[in-house]
C-alpha positions in Angstrom: 122.1 134.3 117.8 122.9 130.3 117.1 125.5 130.4 119.6 123.8 131.9 121.9 120.4 130.1 122.2 122.6 126.5 122.3 124.9 128.2 125.1 121.4 128.5 126.9 120.2 125.1 126.2 123.6 123.7 127.6 122.7 124.7 131.0 119.8 122.7 131.1 119.7 119.2 131.8 117.1 116.4 130.8 114.9 114.8 133.7 114.3 112.1 131.0 116.6 109.6 130.0 115.3 109.0 126.5 115.7 112.8 126.0 119.8 112.4 126.6 120.6 113.2 123.2 119.2 116.4 123.2 121.4 117.6 125.9 124.2 115.4 123.6 123.3 117.1 120.7 123.7 120.6 122.2 127.4 120.1 122.7 127.9 119.3 118.9 125.5 122.1 117.4 127.6 124.6 120.2 130.6 123.3 118.9 129.8 123.8 115.7 128.9 127.1 115.6 131.7 127.9 117.5 134.4 126.9 114.8 132.0 128.9 112.3 133.0 131.8 114.5 136.6 130.9 114.5 136.5 130.5 118.5 138.7 127.7 118.6 140.1 127.8 122.2 136.3 128.1 123.4 135.5 125.2 121.1 138.1 123.4 122.6 137.1 123.6 126.2 133.6 123.1 125.8 134.3 119.7 123.5 136.6 118.5 126.2 133.6 118.9 128.8 131.4 117.2 126.4 133.6 114.7 125.9 133.4 113.8 129.5 130.0 113.0 129.5 129.9 111.6 126.0 133.3 109.8 125.4 131.8 107.8 122.9 130.1 110.3 120.3 132.5 110.5 117.3 131.2 114.1 116.2 132.5 115.2 119.5 136.0 113.9 118.5 135.6 115.1 115.4 135.1 118.6 116.2 137.6 118.2 118.7 139.8 117.3 116.1 138.7 120.4 113.4 139.5 122.7 116.6 143.0 122.0 116.6 143.4 121.5 113.1 142.2 125.4 112.7 144.9 125.9 115.8 148.0 124.3 113.9 147.9 121.6 116.7 148.2 119.0 114.0 149.2 116.1 116.6 146.4 116.9 119.0 144.0 117.2 115.6 145.1 113.6 114.6 144.5 111.9 117.7 140.8 112.7 118.1 140.4 111.9 114.2 141.6 108.6 115.4 139.4 108.0 118.0 136.3 109.4 115.7 137.4 106.5 113.0 137.4 104.5 116.0 133.9 105.1 117.4 132.4 105.5 113.5 134.5 103.9 110.6 131.9 104.7 107.4 132.1 108.7 107.8 134.2 109.9 104.6 134.6 113.6 106.4 136.8 111.8 108.9 138.7 110.0 106.8 139.1 113.5 104.8 139.9 115.3 108.1 142.4 113.0 109.2 144.3 113.2 105.6 144.5 117.0 105.6 146.5 116.4 109.3 148.8 113.4 107.7 149.2 116.1 104.7 150.4 118.8 107.4 152.5 116.3 109.1 154.2 115.3 105.8 152.8 111.6 106.1 152.0 112.1 102.2 151.2 108.0 102.2 148.9 108.1 105.3 147.4 111.2 103.6 146.5 109.1 100.2 145.1 106.2 101.8 142.8 108.4 103.7 141.4 110.3 101.0 140.9 107.3 98.8 139.0 105.9 101.9 137.1 108.7 101.9 136.1 109.0 98.0 135.5 105.2 98.5 132.3 106.1 100.8 131.9 109.7 99.3 132.9 109.6 95.5 131.5 113.4 95.3 133.9 115.3 97.9 134.9 118.1 96.0 137.9 119.2 98.4 138.8 115.4 98.6 139.7 115.5 95.2 141.5 118.7 95.4 143.2 117.4 98.2 144.1 113.6 97.0 145.5 115.8 94.2 147.9 117.9 96.2 149.1 114.9 98.0 150.1 112.9 94.8 152.0 115.8 93.8 154.3 115.0 97.1 154.6 111.8 96.2 155.9 112.6 92.2 152.4 110.7 91.1 151.8 114.0 88.6 149.8 112.2 85.8 147.5 111.1 88.6 147.4 114.6 90.7 146.5 116.5 87.2 143.3 113.8 86.8 142.2 114.3 90.3 142.6 118.4 90.2 140.7 118.1 86.9 138.4 116.4 88.8 138.0 118.8 91.3 137.8 121.4 89.2 134.6 120.0 87.5 132.7 120.0 90.5 133.5 123.7 90.8 135.5 125.9 88.3 136.1 128.5 90.5 138.3 127.2 92.7 142.0 128.8 92.1 143.4 126.6 94.4 143.1 123.8 92.2 144.1 125.3 89.3 147.7 126.6 91.2 148.1 123.1 91.9 147.5 121.5 88.5 150.0 124.1 86.7 152.4 122.8 89.5 151.2 119.2 88.6 151.5 120.1 84.7 154.6 121.9 85.3 156.5 118.7 86.4 155.4 116.8 83.5 157.1 119.5 81.2 153.6 120.5 80.1 154.7 124.4 80.8 152.0 125.7 78.4 149.4 124.1 80.4 150.8 125.0 83.3 150.8 128.8 82.9 147.4 128.6 81.7 146.2 127.3 85.3 148.2 129.8 87.0 146.6 132.7 85.1 143.2 131.3 85.8 144.4 130.6 89.4 145.3 134.5 89.8 142.0 135.6 88.0 140.0 134.0 90.2 141.9 135.5 93.3 145.1 133.0 94.0 147.7 135.4 94.0 149.9 132.9 95.3 150.8 131.5 91.3 151.9 135.1 90.7 155.1 134.0 91.6 155.5 131.3 89.3 153.7 133.0 86.5 157.0 135.6 87.0 158.9 132.7 86.9 158.1 131.3 83.8 157.8 134.7 81.8 159.1 134.4 78.3 
């Protein structure tokens, strides 16, 4: 229903210059709803239209980056996040989002730098702690990975993936008992990918 009403609102432009931001926000809100509904192609089309009118709106670039990211078009996503950050340099989520793209592009150093910035701006970003932990595994900083993933778990103990990756970090530190314990917890929480590693480390 939100998508429906925002779509209607998009058909009306304002006659009042001082209220132009209302129309601008329709693009942001409608694209957010389309992202929630996983209508990524529609989101991309909509946001390209919005950016033609409001090229300096960092939220539009960020949402377009998200649409590209979920469509696995990582190079395009990176371009949009770069534009968003150039326009507004103090939004933690922009750095987190760009870090995730860099992670998928295997630029782990760039990802680490962006996750560091995101946490500098907003230290309680649960997902960023987990993502930085995953990145540190790729950079062979396994002690740091354990620390970050433990922090992520402290925010929300119900995330199976955090236990899975912390188990990987433990295993690289040859702390197999702790690794197996984490993988068992990951499976208990529904993260079935950990089953493969549990089978590998059966006594």
